[in-house]
C-alpha positions as CSV (number, residue, x, y, z in Angstrom):
1,X,-169.3,-7.0,-78.6
2,X,-171.4,-5.4,-75.9
3,X,-174.3,-4.8,-78.2
4,X,-174.3,-8.4,-79.4
5,X,-173.9,-9.7,-75.9
6,X,-177.0,-7.7,-74.6
7,X,-179.0,-8.6,-77.7
8,X,-178.5,-12.3,-77.3
9,X,-179.1,-12.1,-73.5
10,X,-182.4,-10.4,-74.1
11,X,-183.6,-12.9,-76.7
12,X,-182.8,-15.8,-74.4
13,X,-183.6,-14.4,-70.9
14,X,-185.6,-11.3,-71.5
15,X,-188.7,-12.7,-73.2
16,X,-191.0,-11.6,-70.4
17,X,-191.7,-8.0,-69.5
18,X,-191.7,-8.9,-65.8
19,X,-189.3,-10.3,-63.2
20,X,-189.8,-12.9,-60.5
21,X,-188.9,-12.5,-56.8
22,X,-185.3,-11.6,-56.0
23,X,-185.3,-8.7,-58.4
24,X,-182.3,-6.3,-58.2
25,X,-184.2,-3.4,-59.8
26,X,-187.9,-3.1,-60.8
27,X,-189.7,-0.1,-62.2
28,X,-193.4,0.9,-62.0
29,X,-194.2,-0.8,-65.3
30,X,-193.0,-4.1,-64.0
31,X,-189.9,-4.4,-66.1
32,X,-187.2,-5.9,-63.9
33,X,-183.9,-7.8,-63.7
34,X,-183.6,-10.8,-61.4
35,X,-180.7,-13.0,-60.4
36,X,-181.2,-15.2,-63.5
37,X,-180.7,-12.2,-65.7
38,X,-177.4,-11.5,-63.9
39,X,-176.3,-15.1,-64.2
40,X,-177.0,-14.9,-67.9
41,X,-175.1,-11.6,-68.1
42,X,-172.0,-13.1,-66.4
43,X,-172.0,-16.7,-67.8
44,X,-170.3,-16.0,-71.2
45,X,-167.2,-14.7,-69.4
46,X,-164.6,-17.0,-67.8
47,X,-165.0,-17.7,-64.1
48,X,-162.0,-15.5,-63.2
49,X,-163.5,-12.6,-65.2
50,X,-166.8,-13.1,-63.5
51,X,-165.2,-12.9,-60.1
52,X,-163.4,-9.6,-61.2
53,X,-166.8,-8.2,-62.3
54,X,-168.4,-9.0,-59.0
55,X,-165.6,-7.2,-57.2
56,X,-166.4,-4.0,-59.2
57,X,-169.9,-3.4,-58.1
58,X,-170.1,0.0,-59.8
59,X,-169.2,-1.6,-63.2
60,X,-171.8,-4.4,-62.6
61,X,-174.5,-1.8,-61.8
62,X,-173.6,0.1,-65.0
63,X,-174.1,-3.2,-67.0
64,X,-177.4,-3.8,-65.2
65,X,-178.5,-0.3,-66.1
66,X,-177.8,-0.9,-69.8
67,X,-179.6,-4.2,-69.6
68,X,-182.6,-2.6,-67.8
69,X,-182.9,0.1,-70.5
70,X,-182.7,-2.5,-73.2
71,X,-185.4,-4.6,-71.6
72,X,-187.6,-1.6,-71.1
73,X,-187.3,-0.7,-74.8
74,X,-187.9,-4.4,-75.7
75,X,-191.1,-4.4,-73.6
76,X,-192.3,-1.2,-75.4
77,X,-191.6,-2.7,-78.8
78,X,-193.4,-6.0,-77.9
79,X,-196.5,-4.0,-76.8
80,X,-197.0,-2.8,-80.4
81,X,-197.7,-4.9,-83.5
82,X,-194.7,-5.6,-85.7
83,X,-194.6,-5.1,-89.4
84,X,-194.1,-8.1,-91.6
85,X,-190.5,-7.1,-92.3
86,X,-189.8,-6.5,-88.6
87,X,-191.3,-9.9,-87.7
88,X,-189.2,-11.6,-90.4
89,X,-186.1,-9.9,-89.1
90,X,-186.9,-11.0,-85.5
91,X,-187.6,-14.6,-86.6
92,X,-184.3,-14.7,-88.5
93,X,-182.4,-13.4,-85.5
94,X,-184.0,-15.9,-83.2
95,X,-183.1,-18.7,-85.7
96,X,-179.4,-17.7,-85.5
97,X,-179.5,-17.4,-81.7
98,X,-180.9,-20.9,-81.4
99,X,-178.4,-22.2,-84.0
100,X,-175.5,-20.6,-82.1
101,X,-176.8,-22.0,-78.9
102,X,-176.7,-25.5,-80.4
103,X,-173.2,-24.9,-81.6
104,X,-172.2,-23.7,-78.1
105,X,-173.7,-26.8,-76.6
106,X,-171.9,-29.1,-78.9
107,X,-168.6,-27.2,-78.2
108,X,-168.9,-27.2,-74.4
109,X,-171.2,-29.9,-73.1
110,X,-170.4,-33.5,-72.3
111,X,-166.7,-33.3,-73.4
112,X,-164.4,-36.1,-72.4
113,X,-161.3,-35.8,-70.3
114,X,-158.6,-34.9,-72.9
115,X,-155.6,-35.2,-70.6
116,X,-155.2,-39.0,-70.9
117,X,-155.4,-38.7,-74.7
118,X,-152.8,-35.9,-74.6
119,X,-150.4,-38.2,-72.7
120,X,-150.9,-41.0,-75.3
121,X,-150.4,-38.5,-78.1
122,X,-147.1,-37.3,-76.6
123,X,-145.7,-40.8,-76.0
124,X,-146.7,-41.9,-79.5
125,X,-145.4,-38.8,-81.4
126,X,-142.5,-37.3,-79.4
127,X,-140.8,-36.4,-82.6
128,X,-143.4,-33.7,-83.1
129,X,-142.3,-32.0,-79.9
130,X,-138.6,-31.5,-80.6
131,X,-137.0,-28.4,-79.2
132,X,-134.1,-27.1,-81.3
133,X,-130.6,-26.3,-80.0
134,X,-130.7,-23.0,-78.1
135,X,-128.1,-20.6,-76.7
136,X,-128.3,-17.8,-74.2
137,X,-126.1,-14.8,-74.5
138,X,-125.7,-11.4,-72.9
139,X,-124.6,-8.4,-75.0
140,X,-123.5,-4.8,-74.9
141,X,-124.6,-2.7,-77.9
142,X,-122.6,0.3,-79.0
143,X,-125.0,1.9,-81.4
144,X,-123.6,3.5,-84.6
145,X,-126.6,4.9,-86.4
146,X,-127.0,8.0,-84.2
147,X,-124.7,7.8,-81.2
148,X,-121.2,6.6,-82.1
149,X,-119.1,6.6,-85.2
150,X,-117.9,3.1,-86.3
151,X,-114.4,4.0,-85.2
152,X,-115.5,5.1,-81.8
153,X,-117.8,2.1,-81.2
154,X,-115.1,-0.4,-82.3
155,X,-112.5,1.2,-80.0
156,X,-115.0,1.2,-77.0
157,X,-116.0,-2.4,-77.7
158,X,-112.3,-3.5,-77.5
159,X,-111.9,-1.5,-74.3
160,X,-115.0,-3.3,-72.8
161,X,-113.6,-6.7,-73.8
162,X,-110.4,-5.9,-72.1
163,X,-112.2,-5.0,-68.9
164,X,-114.2,-8.2,-69.1
165,X,-111.1,-10.3,-69.5
166,X,-109.7,-8.7,-66.4
167,X,-112.8,-9.9,-64.4
168,X,-115.2,-7.1,-64.7
169,X,-118.9,-8.0,-64.2
170,X,-120.8,-8.2,-67.6
171,X,-124.1,-6.8,-66.2
172,X,-122.4,-3.8,-64.6
173,X,-120.6,-2.9,-67.8
174,X,-123.8,-3.5,-69.8
175,X,-125.6,-1.0,-67.6
176,X,-122.8,1.5,-68.0
177,X,-122.1,1.2,-71.8
178,X,-124.9,-0.5,-73.6
179,X,-127.2,1.4,-75.9
180,X,-129.8,-1.3,-76.0
181,X,-133.1,0.2,-74.5
182,X,-133.8,-3.1,-72.7
183,X,-130.6,-3.1,-70.7
184,X,-132.2,-1.5,-67.7
185,X,-134.5,-4.5,-67.3
186,X,-132.2,-7.4,-68.4
187,X,-128.7,-6.1,-67.8
188,X,-127.9,-7.3,-71.3
189,X,-129.1,-10.9,-70.9
190,X,-131.2,-11.9,-73.9
191,X,-132.3,-15.3,-72.7
192,X,-132.4,-18.4,-74.9
193,X,-133.0,-18.3,-78.6
194,X,-132.7,-20.8,-81.5
195,X,-131.4,-20.3,-85.0
196,X,-133.2,-17.9,-87.2
197,X,-134.3,-15.6,-84.4
198,X,-131.4,-13.1,-84.5
199,X,-129.4,-11.2,-87.2
200,X,-127.1,-13.7,-88.9
201,X,-123.7,-12.1,-87.8
202,X,-125.0,-12.0,-84.2
203,X,-126.4,-15.6,-84.4
204,X,-123.3,-17.1,-86.0
205,X,-121.0,-15.8,-83.3
206,X,-123.4,-16.7,-80.5
207,X,-123.5,-20.3,-81.6
208,X,-119.7,-20.5,-82.2
209,X,-118.8,-19.2,-78.7
210,X,-117.9,-21.7,-76.0
211,X,-119.8,-21.5,-72.8
212,X,-118.8,-18.3,-70.9
213,X,-116.5,-17.2,-73.7
214,X,-116.4,-13.5,-74.6
215,X,-116.6,-12.5,-78.3
216,X,-114.6,-10.1,-80.3
217,X,-116.6,-7.1,-81.5
218,X,-119.5,-8.2,-83.7
219,X,-120.9,-5.7,-86.2
220,X,-124.5,-5.6,-87.2
221,X,-126.7,-2.9,-88.8
222,X,-127.3,-1.6,-85.3
223,X,-123.7,-1.1,-84.4
224,X,-121.0,-3.2,-82.6
225,X,-121.8,-5.9,-80.0
226,X,-119.8,-7.5,-77.3
227,X,-121.2,-11.0,-76.5
228,X,-120.8,-13.6,-73.8
229,X,-122.5,-17.0,-73.9
230,X,-123.8,-17.8,-70.5
231,X,-125.9,-20.9,-71.2
232,X,-126.9,-23.4,-73.8
233,X,-129.4,-26.2,-74.5
234,X,-128.8,-29.1,-76.8
235,X,-131.5,-30.3,-79.3
236,X,-134.0,-32.5,-77.5
237,X,-137.6,-33.5,-76.8
238,X,-139.7,-31.0,-74.9
239,X,-140.9,-32.2,-71.5
240,X,-144.6,-33.3,-71.4
241,X,-145.4,-30.7,-68.8
242,X,-144.2,-28.0,-71.2
243,X,-146.5,-29.1,-74.1
244,X,-149.4,-30.7,-72.3
245,X,-151.8,-27.7,-72.6
246,X,-150.9,-27.3,-76.2
247,X,-151.7,-30.9,-77.0
248,X,-154.9,-30.9,-75.0
249,X,-156.0,-27.7,-76.9
250,X,-155.3,-29.3,-80.2
251,X,-157.1,-32.6,-79.4
252,X,-160.1,-30.7,-78.0
253,X,-160.2,-28.5,-81.1
254,X,-160.1,-31.6,-83.4
255,X,-162.8,-33.3,-81.3
256,X,-165.1,-30.4,-81.4
257,X,-164.5,-29.9,-85.1
258,X,-165.4,-33.5,-85.7
259,X,-168.5,-33.3,-83.5
260,X,-169.7,-30.2,-85.4
261,X,-169.0,-31.7,-88.8
262,X,-170.9,-34.9,-87.8
263,X,-173.8,-32.8,-86.5
264,X,-174.0,-30.8,-89.7
265,X,-173.8,-33.9,-92.0
266,X,-176.5,-35.7,-90.0
267,X,-178.7,-32.7,-90.0
268,X,-178.3,-32.3,-93.7
269,X,-179.2,-35.9,-94.4
270,X,-182.2,-35.9,-92.0
271,X,-183.5,-32.6,-93.3
272,X,-182.8,-33.0,-97.0
273,X,-184.6,-30.2,-98.9
274,X,-186.0,-30.2,-102.4
275,X,-185.6,-26.8,-104.1
276,X,-188.4,-25.7,-106.4
277,X,-186.2,-24.4,-109.2
278,X,-189.0,-22.6,-111.1
279,X,-190.1,-20.8,-107.9
280,X,-186.5,-19.9,-107.1
281,X,-185.9,-18.6,-110.6
282,X,-189.1,-16.5,-110.5
283,X,-188.0,-15.0,-107.1
284,X,-184.6,-14.1,-108.6
285,X,-186.1,-12.3,-111.5
286,X,-188.7,-10.5,-109.4
287,X,-186.2,-9.5,-106.7
288,X,-183.6,-8.3,-109.3
289,X,-186.2,-6.0,-110.9
290,X,-187.2,-4.6,-107.5
291,X,-183.5,-3.9,-106.5
292,X,-182.7,-2.4,-109.9
293,X,-185.7,0.0,-109.6
294,X,-184.6,1.0,-106.1
295,X,-181.0,1.9,-107.1
296,X,-182.0,3.1,-110.6
297,X,-179.3,1.1,-112.3
298,X,-179.3,-0.1,-115.9
299,X,-180.1,-3.8,-116.0
300,X,-177.1,-6.0,-116.7
301,X,-177.3,-8.2,-119.8
302,X,-178.6,-11.7,-119.1
303,X,-175.9,-14.3,-118.3
304,X,-176.2,-17.4,-120.4
305,X,-176.6,-20.6,-118.5
């Protein structure tokens, strides 16, 4: 990414071998970097990233050093005549740079405010933003693959259930007994999940439990679990605030795609080309012979049209 980034920057902003006033660094040969070069270097990054780069002066100076070296080399190359192949390669690269710049302009410039459109989309198609029923459970895992035997785990699970029914705190017991590696961070609370997210036996019991009810031991491939449902959400429509950014992103993506498609189709119509079939066929034959000679391969039999 860094190489492409510098190459494009050089093609756009580094055409001259000199720099105007306000240079950050200048050498004896007059190759320099000015504030416009730095702007071009920073601009592709999001604003917050640009601010972070500016805070790390040493990193910025390293980038400028790389750019300075690249511009020095570019100036040296420009001082010498290019071969026909080199000039063709440069022309092709420039064409792609300009093409990509046009695509960037179409994708970023003069865009409408999508938020009102997002609000309209949400109101008109709320059924697209349904949130399924969800439950939240906490669990204690007694792992049977390496730590406990099935008999030991089942016995311990029943003991834990008895303690919970006498009023013991679930989080405290989870920290004491659970073999789930995440218990240190969540004290056994797994948060909300919908159907299809957990192992079937675990999920079935989670959904059947009443709110705050403690399960009997639940066996999965990991071992035995003790569950308690501590919250639940019925099926419903997601709040607009929760899906606004998602809707805006989709509308923006569709808009840009339509704009690019329209640009391509208009360009194709306005610049319709006529291919000289004979000239193209002659080129194919000539180029094929050249390549076959270079790699010393046996020519393939002609393919019938």
